[in-house]
C-alpha positions as a Markdown table, in Angstrom:
| # | Residue | x | y | z |
|---|---|---|---|---|
| 1 | Met | -0.2 | 0.0 | -0.2 |
| 2 | Lys | 2.7 | 2.2 | 0.8 |
| 3 | Ile | 4.4 | 1.5 | -2.7 |
| 4 | Phe | 1.5 | 2.5 | -4.3 |
| 5 | Lys | 1.0 | 5.8 | -2.6 |
| 6 | Lys | 4.6 | 6.7 | -3.2 |
| 7 | Asn | 4.3 | 6.0 | -7.3 |
| 8 | Gln | 1.2 | 8.0 | -7.3 |
| 9 | Leu | 3.2 | 11.0 | -5.5 |
| 10 | Ala | 5.9 | 10.4 | -8.1 |
| 11 | Leu | 3.6 | 10.5 | -10.8 |
| 12 | Leu | 1.7 | 13.5 | -9.8 |
| 13 | Val | 5.1 | 15.3 | -9.2 |
| 14 | Ile | 6.0 | 14.5 | -12.9 |
| 15 | Ser | 2.6 | 15.4 | -14.3 |
| 16 | Leu | 2.9 | 18.9 | -12.4 |
| 17 | Met | 6.6 | 19.6 | -13.7 |
| 18 | Leu | 5.3 | 18.7 | -17.2 |
| 19 | Ile | 2.3 | 21.0 | -17.0 |
| 20 | Thr | 4.9 | 23.6 | -15.6 |
| 21 | Ala | 7.1 | 23.4 | -18.0 |
| 22 | Gly | 4.7 | 23.3 | -21.2 |
| 23 | Tyr | 2.8 | 26.2 | -19.7 |
| 24 | Leu | 6.3 | 28.0 | -19.3 |
| 25 | Asn | 7.2 | 27.0 | -23.1 |
| 26 | Tyr | 3.6 | 28.1 | -24.5 |
| 27 | Thr | 4.2 | 31.8 | -22.4 |
| 28 | Ser | 7.6 | 32.0 | -23.7 |
| 29 | Thr | 6.9 | 31.2 | -27.4 |
| 30 | His | 3.8 | 33.5 | -27.4 |
| 31 | Asn | 5.6 | 36.4 | -26.4 |
| 32 | Leu | 8.6 | 35.7 | -28.8 |
| 33 | Thr | 5.8 | 35.2 | -31.9 |
| 34 | Glu | 4.3 | 38.7 | -30.4 |
| 35 | Gln | 8.0 | 40.3 | -30.4 |
| 36 | Thr | 8.6 | 39.0 | -33.7 |
| 37 | Asp | 5.4 | 40.0 | -35.3 |
| 38 | Ser | 5.9 | 43.7 | -33.6 |
| 39 | Ser | 9.5 | 43.9 | -35.1 |
| 40 | Leu | 8.0 | 43.1 | -38.6 |
| 41 | Asp | 5.6 | 45.5 | -38.3 |
| 42 | Leu | 8.4 | 48.2 | -37.4 |
| 43 | Ala | 10.4 | 46.9 | -40.3 |
| 44 | Lys | 7.8 | 47.2 | -42.6 |
| 45 | Ile | 6.9 | 51.0 | -41.2 |
| 46 | Gly | 10.3 | 52.0 | -41.4 |
| 47 | Asp | 10.8 | 50.5 | -44.6 |
| 48 | Ala | 7.5 | 52.4 | -46.0 |
| 49 | Glu | 8.8 | 55.5 | -44.8 |
| 50 | Leu | 12.4 | 55.2 | -46.3 |
| 51 | Val | 10.4 | 54.4 | -49.7 |
| 52 | Ser | 8.5 | 57.5 | -49.4 |
| 53 | Ser | 11.5 | 59.4 | -48.4 |
| 54 | Asn | 13.4 | 58.3 | -51.0 |
| 55 | Thr | 10.7 | 58.6 | -53.8 |
| 56 | Val | 10.2 | 62.3 | -52.5 |
| 57 | Glu | 13.8 | 62.8 | -52.4 |
| 58 | Asp | 14.0 | 61.5 | -56.1 |
| 59 | Asn | 11.2 | 63.4 | -57.5 |
| 60 | Asn | 12.7 | 66.4 | -55.8 |
| 61 | Ser | 16.1 | 65.7 | -57.5 |
| 62 | Ile | 14.1 | 65.1 | -60.8 |
| 63 | Thr | 12.3 | 68.3 | -60.0 |
| 64 | Asn | 15.3 | 70.3 | -59.6 |
| 65 | Glu | 17.2 | 68.6 | -62.5 |
| 66 | Thr | 14.2 | 69.5 | -64.9 |
| 67 | Thr | 14.0 | 73.2 | -63.4 |
| 68 | Ser | 17.6 | 73.1 | -63.8 |
| 69 | Ser | 17.4 | 71.9 | -67.7 |
| 70 | Glu | 14.6 | 74.3 | -68.3 |
| 71 | Asn | 16.7 | 77.1 | -67.0 |
| 72 | Thr | 19.4 | 76.1 | -69.1 |
| 73 | Ile | 17.1 | 75.8 | -72.2 |
| 74 | Thr | 16.0 | 79.1 | -71.6 |
| 75 | Ser | 19.1 | 80.8 | -70.7 |
| 76 | Asn | 20.5 | 79.3 | -74.0 |
| 77 | Glu | 17.3 | 80.5 | -76.1 |
| 78 | Val | 17.8 | 84.0 | -74.3 |
| 79 | Thr | 21.5 | 84.0 | -75.2 |
| 80 | Glu | 20.9 | 82.9 | -79.3 |
| 81 | Ser | 18.1 | 85.6 | -79.2 |
| 82 | Asn | 20.3 | 88.1 | -77.8 |
| 83 | Thr | 23.2 | 87.2 | -80.1 |
| 84 | Asp | 20.5 | 87.5 | -83.1 |
| 85 | Val | 19.4 | 90.9 | -82.1 |
| 86 | Ser | 23.1 | 91.8 | -81.4 |
| 87 | Asp | 24.4 | 90.7 | -84.8 |
| 88 | Thr | 21.3 | 92.4 | -86.7 |
| 89 | Ser | 22.3 | 95.7 | -84.6 |
| 90 | Glu | 26.0 | 95.6 | -85.8 |
| 91 | Ala | 25.0 | 94.8 | -89.2 |
| 92 | Lys | 22.5 | 97.9 | -89.3 |
| 93 | Asp | 25.2 | 100.1 | -87.8 |
| 94 | Tyr | 28.0 | 99.0 | -90.5 |
| 95 | Phe | 25.7 | 100.2 | -93.3 |
| 96 | Thr | 24.5 | 103.5 | -91.5 |
| 97 | Thr | 27.9 | 104.4 | -90.3 |
| 98 | Ser | 29.7 | 103.4 | -93.9 |
| 99 | Lys | 26.9 | 105.5 | -95.5 |
| 100 | Leu | 27.7 | 108.5 | -93.4 |
| 101 | Glu | 31.4 | 108.1 | -93.7 |
| 102 | Arg | 31.3 | 107.9 | -97.7 |
| 103 | Asn | 28.6 | 110.8 | -97.8 |
| 104 | Val | 31.3 | 113.2 | -95.3 |
| 105 | Met | 33.9 | 111.8 | -97.8 |
| 106 | Tyr | 32.1 | 113.2 | -100.9 |
| 107 | Ser | 31.3 | 116.4 | -99.1 |
| 108 | Gln | 34.9 | 117.2 | -98.0 |
| 109 | Met | 36.1 | 116.5 | -101.6 |
| 110 | Ile | 33.4 | 118.8 | -102.9 |
| 111 | Glu | 34.7 | 121.6 | -100.5 |
| 112 | Arg | 38.2 | 121.1 | -101.8 |
| 113 | Tyr | 37.3 | 121.8 | -105.2 |
| 114 | Gln | 35.0 | 124.5 | -103.9 |
| 115 | Glu | 38.2 | 126.3 | -102.7 |
| 116 | Val | 39.7 | 126.0 | -106.0 |
| 117 | Leu | 36.9 | 127.9 | -107.9 |
| 118 | Glu | 36.9 | 130.7 | -105.2 |
| 119 | Ser | 40.7 | 131.1 | -105.3 |
| 120 | Thr | 42.0 | 134.0 | -106.9 |
| 121 | Asn | 45.3 | 132.3 | -107.5 |
| 122 | Ala | 43.8 | 129.3 | -109.6 |
| 123 | Tyr | 44.0 | 129.4 | -113.1 |
| 124 | Thr | 41.0 | 129.2 | -115.5 |
| 125 | Glu | 41.7 | 125.6 | -116.6 |
| 126 | Gln | 42.0 | 124.7 | -112.7 |
| 127 | Lys | 38.7 | 126.0 | -112.0 |
| 128 | Ala | 37.0 | 124.5 | -114.9 |
| 129 | Val | 38.2 | 121.1 | -114.0 |
| 130 | Ala | 37.4 | 121.6 | -110.2 |
| 131 | Gln | 33.9 | 122.4 | -111.4 |
| 132 | Glu | 33.6 | 119.3 | -113.5 |
| 133 | Glu | 34.7 | 117.0 | -110.5 |
| 134 | Ile | 32.0 | 118.5 | -108.3 |
| 135 | Asn | 29.6 | 117.8 | -111.1 |
| 136 | Asn | 30.8 | 114.3 | -111.4 |
| 137 | Ile | 30.5 | 114.0 | -107.5 |
| 138 | Asn | 26.8 | 115.1 | -107.3 |
| 139 | Glu | 26.0 | 113.0 | -110.3 |
| 140 | Ile | 27.3 | 109.9 | -108.6 |
| 141 | Gln | 25.8 | 111.0 | -105.2 |
| 142 | Asn | 22.5 | 111.0 | -107.0 |
| 143 | Ala | 23.0 | 107.7 | -108.8 |
| 144 | Ile | 24.0 | 106.1 | -105.7 |
| 145 | Met | 21.0 | 107.2 | -103.7 |
| 146 | Ile | 18.5 | 106.4 | -106.6 |
| 147 | Ala | 20.1 | 102.7 | -106.9 |
| 148 | Glu | 20.1 | 102.4 | -103.2 |
| 149 | Asn | 16.6 | 103.6 | -102.5 |
| 150 | Leu | 15.7 | 101.1 | -105.6 |
| 151 | Leu | 17.5 | 98.1 | -103.9 |
| 152 | Thr | 15.4 | 98.7 | -100.7 |
| 153 | Thr | 12.2 | 98.5 | -102.3 |
| 154 | Lys | 13.2 | 95.4 | -103.9 |
| 155 | Gly | 13.7 | 93.8 | -100.7 |
| 156 | Phe | 17.4 | 94.4 | -100.0 |
| 157 | Glu | 16.9 | 96.7 | -96.9 |
| 158 | Glu | 20.6 | 96.8 | -95.9 |
| 159 | Asn | 22.6 | 97.9 | -98.7 |
| 160 | Ile | 25.6 | 100.3 | -99.6 |
| 161 | Ile | 27.4 | 101.2 | -102.9 |
| 162 | Phe | 30.9 | 102.0 | -103.1 |
| 163 | Val | 32.4 | 103.9 | -106.5 |
| 164 | Asn | 36.1 | 103.8 | -107.3 |
| 165 | Gly | 36.4 | 105.0 | -110.6 |
| 166 | Glu | 34.6 | 102.2 | -112.9 |
| 167 | Ser | 34.9 | 99.9 | -110.4 |
| 168 | Ile | 31.7 | 99.3 | -108.0 |
| 169 | Ser | 31.2 | 97.7 | -104.8 |
| 170 | Val | 27.7 | 96.4 | -103.9 |
| 171 | Ile | 27.3 | 95.1 | -100.4 |
| 172 | Ile | 24.3 | 93.8 | -99.4 |
| 173 | Gly | 23.1 | 92.7 | -96.0 |
| 174 | Lys | 21.8 | 89.1 | -96.4 |
| 175 | Asp | 23.0 | 85.5 | -95.5 |
| 176 | Glu | 22.8 | 84.3 | -99.1 |
| 177 | Leu | 21.9 | 85.4 | -102.5 |
| 178 | Ser | 20.2 | 83.6 | -105.1 |
| 179 | Gln | 21.2 | 83.8 | -108.6 |
| 180 | Asp | 17.9 | 85.7 | -109.7 |
| 181 | Glu | 18.9 | 88.3 | -106.8 |
| 182 | Ile | 22.0 | 89.0 | -108.2 |
| 183 | Ala | 20.8 | 89.6 | -111.6 |
| 184 | Gln | 18.3 | 92.1 | -110.1 |
| 185 | Ile | 21.0 | 93.8 | -108.2 |
| 186 | Gln | 23.4 | 94.2 | -111.2 |
| 187 | Asn | 20.4 | 95.2 | -113.4 |
| 188 | Ile | 19.7 | 98.3 | -111.1 |
| 189 | Val | 23.1 | 99.2 | -110.2 |
| 190 | Ser | 24.2 | 98.9 | -113.8 |
| 191 | Arg | 21.3 | 101.0 | -115.0 |
| 192 | Glu | 21.2 | 103.8 | -112.7 |
| 193 | Leu | 25.2 | 104.1 | -112.5 |
| 194 | Lys | 26.0 | 103.4 | -115.9 |
| 195 | Ala | 28.3 | 100.6 | -115.3 |
| 196 | Glu | 29.2 | 97.3 | -116.9 |
| 197 | Val | 28.0 | 94.4 | -115.3 |
| 198 | Asp | 31.7 | 92.9 | -115.4 |
| 199 | Asn | 32.6 | 96.0 | -113.1 |
| 200 | Ile | 29.7 | 95.4 | -110.5 |
| 201 | His | 31.4 | 93.6 | -107.3 |
| 202 | Ile | 28.7 | 92.1 | -105.2 |
| 203 | Ser | 29.3 | 90.8 | -101.8 |
| 204 | Ile | 27.0 | 90.1 | -98.4 |
| 205 | Lys | 27.8 | 90.9 | -94.9 |
């Protein structure tokens, strides 16, 4: 009888130990699972924030790059536009200044011949030559003025004509000229200045 009680007591202790161990194991596993799930959730939240941050960062970077590119393009366009305006302005200044200098030269030549006419020391022949030269200069100036005006009406708005004896130089403010345009210029200049076509030299600026 005593032996039976001892065996029962031993079984009871072993059972209690197994139950306690099982409970502790369940509790530990459950806590570990909750901690693991919590860690995973935090990791997921962290990754989401990081991706969102990178996306915003990337978008800002793209926006900044796009803005920079647009600013660069705009700057280039403005630079090219300013360059075109500058070139056009320089061309107009060239033709205006050259015509002014040419007319001043003719005026100075006329003044010198006029001085000969008014001089009491000049011979009659010298005065006759001086008068002839004055007439020639006036005729050349009138012919040049008419020819340049005609060229302007034909679309060659920027033009200038220089006469050096029989040689005539015509400068046109264009990038290029067609054969028809060259023939048109030659026709006008030849007719108004009574010059041979071979003596007319056309260039562009």
